[in-house]
C-alpha positions as CSV (number, residue, x, y, z in Angstrom):
1,M,-53.4,17.2,-55.4
2,V,-52.2,20.4,-53.7
3,R,-51.8,17.9,-50.3
4,T,-49.6,15.9,-52.0
5,L,-48.0,18.5,-53.6
6,E,-47.4,20.0,-49.6
7,R,-46.1,16.8,-48.4
8,R,-44.0,15.8,-51.2
9,W,-42.2,19.2,-50.3
10,E,-42.0,18.7,-46.6
11,E,-40.6,15.4,-46.4
12,A,-37.6,16.2,-49.1
13,L,-37.4,19.3,-46.5
14,A,-36.6,17.0,-43.9
15,A,-34.2,14.9,-45.8
16,E,-32.2,17.6,-47.0
17,A,-31.9,18.4,-43.1
18,R,-30.9,15.1,-42.1
19,L,-28.3,14.8,-44.9
20,R,-27.1,18.0,-43.5
21,E,-27.0,16.8,-40.4
22,E,-25.0,13.9,-40.8
23,H,-22.9,16.2,-43.0
24,T,-22.0,18.1,-40.3
25,R,-21.1,15.1,-37.7
26,F,-18.8,13.5,-40.5
27,L,-16.9,16.8,-41.0
28,S,-16.7,17.0,-37.0
29,R,-15.2,13.3,-36.7
30,E,-13.2,13.6,-39.3
31,P,-9.0,14.1,-38.0
32,I,-8.0,17.4,-38.1
33,R,-5.6,17.7,-40.8
34,L,-1.7,18.5,-40.1
35,S,0.6,21.6,-41.2
36,P,3.5,20.7,-42.1
37,A,4.9,22.5,-39.3
38,D,2.5,20.4,-37.1
39,R,4.1,17.3,-38.3
40,E,7.9,18.6,-37.7
41,A,6.6,19.6,-34.1
42,I,5.5,16.2,-33.4
43,R,8.2,14.6,-35.2
44,R,10.6,15.9,-32.9
45,L,8.5,15.5,-29.7
46,S,8.7,11.5,-30.2
47,E,13.0,12.1,-30.3
48,D,12.6,13.1,-26.8
49,V,10.1,11.3,-25.0
50,P,11.2,11.9,-21.4
51,A,10.9,15.8,-22.1
52,L,7.5,14.6,-23.8
53,W,6.5,13.0,-20.0
54,R,7.9,15.5,-18.1
55,A,6.3,19.0,-19.8
56,D,4.0,21.0,-17.7
57,T,1.4,21.0,-20.7
58,T,1.1,17.0,-20.6
59,T,-1.9,15.9,-19.0
60,C,-1.9,12.7,-16.6
61,A,-4.3,11.0,-19.0
62,E,-2.2,11.6,-21.8
63,R,0.8,10.1,-20.0
64,K,-1.1,7.2,-19.1
65,E,-1.9,6.7,-23.2
66,I,1.8,7.4,-23.8
67,A,2.7,4.8,-21.1
68,R,-0.1,2.1,-22.6
69,L,1.8,3.1,-25.9
70,L,4.9,2.4,-25.5
71,L,4.9,-0.3,-22.2
72,E,4.2,-3.9,-23.7
73,R,4.5,-5.5,-20.0
74,V,6.0,-5.1,-16.0
75,E,7.4,-7.8,-14.4
76,V,7.6,-7.7,-10.4
77,T,10.2,-9.1,-8.8
78,L,10.1,-10.0,-4.8
79,Q,13.3,-11.2,-2.5
80,G,11.3,-13.2,-1.1
81,E,8.9,-11.9,2.1
82,S,11.1,-9.0,2.6
83,E,10.5,-5.6,1.5
84,K,12.6,-5.3,-1.8
85,G,12.0,-6.3,-5.2
86,D,12.6,-5.0,-8.4
87,V,9.8,-3.5,-11.8
88,T,11.1,-4.7,-14.5
89,C,9.1,-2.4,-17.7
90,V,9.3,-4.0,-21.1
91,W,9.3,-1.6,-23.4
92,V,7.7,-1.5,-27.2
93,G,10.7,-3.0,-29.0
94,G,12.4,-5.0,-26.7
95,Q,14.6,-2.7,-24.0
96,R,13.9,-3.1,-20.7
97,T,14.5,-0.6,-17.2
98,R,14.7,-1.5,-13.7
99,H,13.8,-0.2,-10.8
100,P,13.9,-0.9,-6.9
101,L,10.7,-1.6,-5.2
102,V,10.4,-1.3,-1.9
103,R,6.9,-2.2,-0.1
104,S,5.5,-2.8,3.3
105,V,5.8,-5.9,5.0
106,R,3.9,-6.9,8.2
107,R,6.8,-7.9,10.6
108,T,10.1,-6.9,11.5
109,T,11.5,-10.0,11.1
110,Q,10.6,-9.8,7.1
111,L,13.3,-7.1,6.6
112,A,16.0,-8.0,4.3
113,G,18.0,-6.3,6.7
114,H,16.7,-7.5,10.1
115,A,20.0,-9.2,11.3
116,E,21.6,-5.8,10.6
117,L,19.2,-3.7,12.0
118,V,19.1,-5.7,15.1
119,G,23.0,-5.8,15.2
120,R,23.0,-2.1,15.3
121,I,20.4,-1.6,18.2
122,R,22.4,-4.0,20.3
123,A,25.8,-2.3,19.2
124,L,24.0,0.9,20.4
125,H,22.6,-0.3,23.1
126,G,26.2,-1.2,24.2
127,E,27.3,1.9,23.7
128,G,24.7,2.7,26.8
129,R,22.2,4.7,24.7
130,R,18.8,4.6,25.7
131,P,15.2,3.8,23.4
132,P,15.4,7.6,23.0
133,A,18.9,8.2,21.5
134,I,19.2,5.0,19.6
135,T,16.0,6.0,18.0
136,R,17.5,9.5,17.0
137,A,20.2,7.7,15.5
138,L,18.1,4.9,13.7
139,V,16.3,7.7,11.8
140,A,20.0,9.6,11.1
141,E,20.8,6.3,9.5
142,G,17.8,6.2,7.5
143,W,16.6,3.0,8.5
144,R,13.0,2.2,8.0
145,S,10.3,0.0,10.1
146,A,8.3,-2.9,8.4
147,H,6.0,-0.4,7.4
148,G,8.5,1.6,5.3
149,M,8.3,4.8,7.9
150,P,11.1,6.1,10.4
151,Y,11.3,4.9,13.1
152,R,9.5,6.1,16.4
153,Q,10.4,5.7,19.8
154,S,7.7,3.3,21.1
155,G,8.7,0.7,18.1
156,V,11.9,0.9,19.4
157,R,11.4,-0.2,22.8
158,S,9.1,-2.5,21.7
159,L,11.8,-4.2,19.9
160,M,14.4,-3.7,22.0
161,A,12.3,-5.8,24.7
162,R,11.5,-8.4,22.5
163,M,15.4,-9.1,22.1
164,G,15.6,-8.9,25.6
165,L,17.9,-5.8,25.9
166,V,15.0,-3.9,27.9
167,P,12.3,-4.8,30.5
168,A,8.7,-5.0,29.2
169,R,6.6,-2.2,30.3
170,L,4.9,-2.9,33.3
171,A,1.4,-1.8,33.8
172,R,0.2,1.1,34.9
173,P,-1.2,1.7,38.5
174,S,-4.9,2.1,36.7
175,A,-4.4,-0.7,34.3
176,V,-4.2,-3.4,37.5
177,V,-7.2,-5.5,37.3
178,V,-8.3,-8.3,38.6
179,R,-8.6,-11.5,36.4
180,D,-8.9,-14.8,35.6
181,E,-5.7,-17.2,35.5
182,G,-4.3,-17.2,31.8
183,E,-5.9,-13.8,30.8
184,F,-3.6,-11.1,30.1
185,T,-3.3,-7.7,28.1
186,P,-3.3,-7.3,24.4
187,T,-0.3,-5.8,24.8
188,E,0.8,-8.2,27.1
189,I,0.1,-11.2,25.0
190,A,1.5,-9.3,22.0
191,A,5.1,-9.0,23.9
192,R,5.1,-13.3,25.5
193,L,4.6,-14.3,21.5
194,N,6.6,-11.6,20.0
195,M,3.5,-10.5,17.1
196,P,2.2,-7.0,16.7
197,E,-0.2,-5.7,19.3
198,V,-1.9,-4.3,16.8
199,T,-2.7,-8.2,15.0
200,V,-4.3,-9.0,18.4
201,Y,-7.1,-5.9,18.5
202,T,-8.0,-6.7,14.9
203,W,-8.7,-10.6,15.6
204,I,-10.5,-9.1,19.0
205,Y,-12.5,-6.8,16.6
206,K,-13.4,-9.3,14.0
207,G,-14.4,-11.9,16.1
208,R,-12.0,-14.3,15.8
209,L,-10.8,-14.2,19.8
210,A,-13.1,-14.2,22.5
211,A,-12.2,-11.3,24.9
212,R,-13.8,-9.7,28.0
213,R,-13.8,-6.3,29.0
214,A,-12.2,-5.4,32.9
215,E,-12.6,-1.6,34.3
216,A,-9.6,-0.5,35.6
217,A,-8.9,2.9,37.8
218,D,-9.8,4.8,34.7
219,R,-10.7,3.2,31.7
220,S,-11.5,-0.2,30.3
221,L,-9.1,-3.3,28.9
222,W,-9.7,-6.1,26.7
223,L,-8.8,-9.5,28.7
224,L,-8.4,-12.3,26.7
225,R,-6.7,-16.1,27.3
226,L,-3.3,-16.4,25.5
227,D,-4.1,-20.1,24.8
228,D,-6.5,-18.8,22.9
229,V,-4.1,-16.6,20.8
230,E,-1.4,-19.2,20.4
231,R,-4.7,-22.0,19.1
232,L,-5.4,-18.9,16.6
233,L,-1.9,-18.4,15.3
234,C,-1.4,-22.6,14.5
235,Q,-4.7,-21.9,11.8
236,R,-2.7,-19.0,10.0
237,G,-1.9,-20.4,6.2
238,P,0.0,-19.2,4.1
239,G,0.7,-15.2,3.9
240,G,-0.3,-15.0,7.8
241,R,-3.8,-15.3,6.9
242,L,-6.3,-16.7,9.2
243,P,-8.7,-19.1,7.2
244,P,-12.4,-18.5,6.7
245,R,-14.8,-18.5,9.7
246,Q,-17.5,-21.6,9.6
247,A,-20.9,-20.6,10.0
248,P,-22.6,-21.0,12.8
């Protein structure tokens, strides 16, 4: 009898402890009761969302939450293959705000102002300016490359070489190597085909082009065949992407 009463007493104490824990958890999950002053402060903030957004006390996580609550959708419109476009934010309630978009593109010819850029370079060259001076003028006037960065002298000179305004850089004596007929360096191929030199190197490193190393006086060079690059260029699909490699 004593053992039975003792067991029931322990079970009652355990049940009471569980109820206290559940009550504590319930109170911790219960929303905080706002005072009239708190309600008035929230009302004032809701009337000036930009100030709330820019406030130093607003965290990045809170800004994301504000955007989720107020933004209905975002629409992106691009101007063809150029770097320009528009971002339209559709807010709850139907209001729309538009913002200009400038993205990176792969080639200079994709720039919306490519014709104007070429004309400006020709005009500066016609004034007798050399690539360093032309580069400084383009940077001062705010021209941007395909990647959205200020022009550098190497990029301007390469562009002028493709325009026929300056000769392509001749190989340095250390770059003179014995080569087979039809073999060229990536730099020479890029100049001949009017394509980015980095693309040629990327295709070499990814195994899409057969190339061999040739030792020069103080360094080694890649040599590859021009017709291999032309064949690969013809295989590119929309957006300049190459088809998947076939399994051997």
